[in-house]
N, C-alpha and C positions, 0 to 999 in steps of 0.2 A: 241526648235530646232526640230530635227527629232524624238527624242526618247519619248517625252511626248505627249501622244495623248488623245483627248477627247473620251468619250464613242462612239459617232457617228463615229469617225475616226477608232476606234477599230472594230466596226461593219463592216465598209467599208473594212478594211483589211481582215477580216474573209470572207467576201463575195467574194473579189478578189481571195483569195486562193481557195475557194470552186469552183468558176467558172473556174479558171485555171486548177484545178485538173479534173474537169468534161470534159474539152476539151483537156486534155493531154498536157497542156502548163505549162512551168516552170514559177512560180511566183517569182518576184524579188522585192526588196525594199532597199532603202538607209537608213543607220543607222549611228549614230554618235558614238556609243560605242559598244564594243564587247559583253557586257552582254545583251544589247538590241538585238543585232543581233542574239545571241543564242536563246533568247525568241521568236524571229520571225521565226527562223528555227523550233522551237518547234511548232509554230502556223501553219507551213506548207510551208513557203517560202523556196525556194531552191537556190536562188541566192541573196546573201546579201552582202552589203558593211560593212566595219568596221570603216569607217570615210572617210573624204575627203583627197585627195592627199596633200593639203596644211597643214592640221592638222597633218597628219602622218610625213611629212617632218619637221614641227616645233617641234614635239615631239622628233624625232630622233636627231635634231640639239641640242635641250636642253640637251639630254642625253650625247651627245659628248662633249658639253661645260662643263657640270658638271664633266665629267671624266677628262678633261684637267685642271680644277680648283682644283682638289683634290690633 
């Protein structure tokens, strides 16, 4: 998905961050998991997602259903 990247993709992300910083632009990237988003912030991205709206809604729905079943 968005979180597992090949070495060339990793190099591309590093290049994007470097160029964005050089031009005073905020670099952003989409992620599927919070731990990956954190590692990309550590890489230099300043605008990160934590997942898609659909995934977050599904996770919240599962949590609510679990609470009702208990």
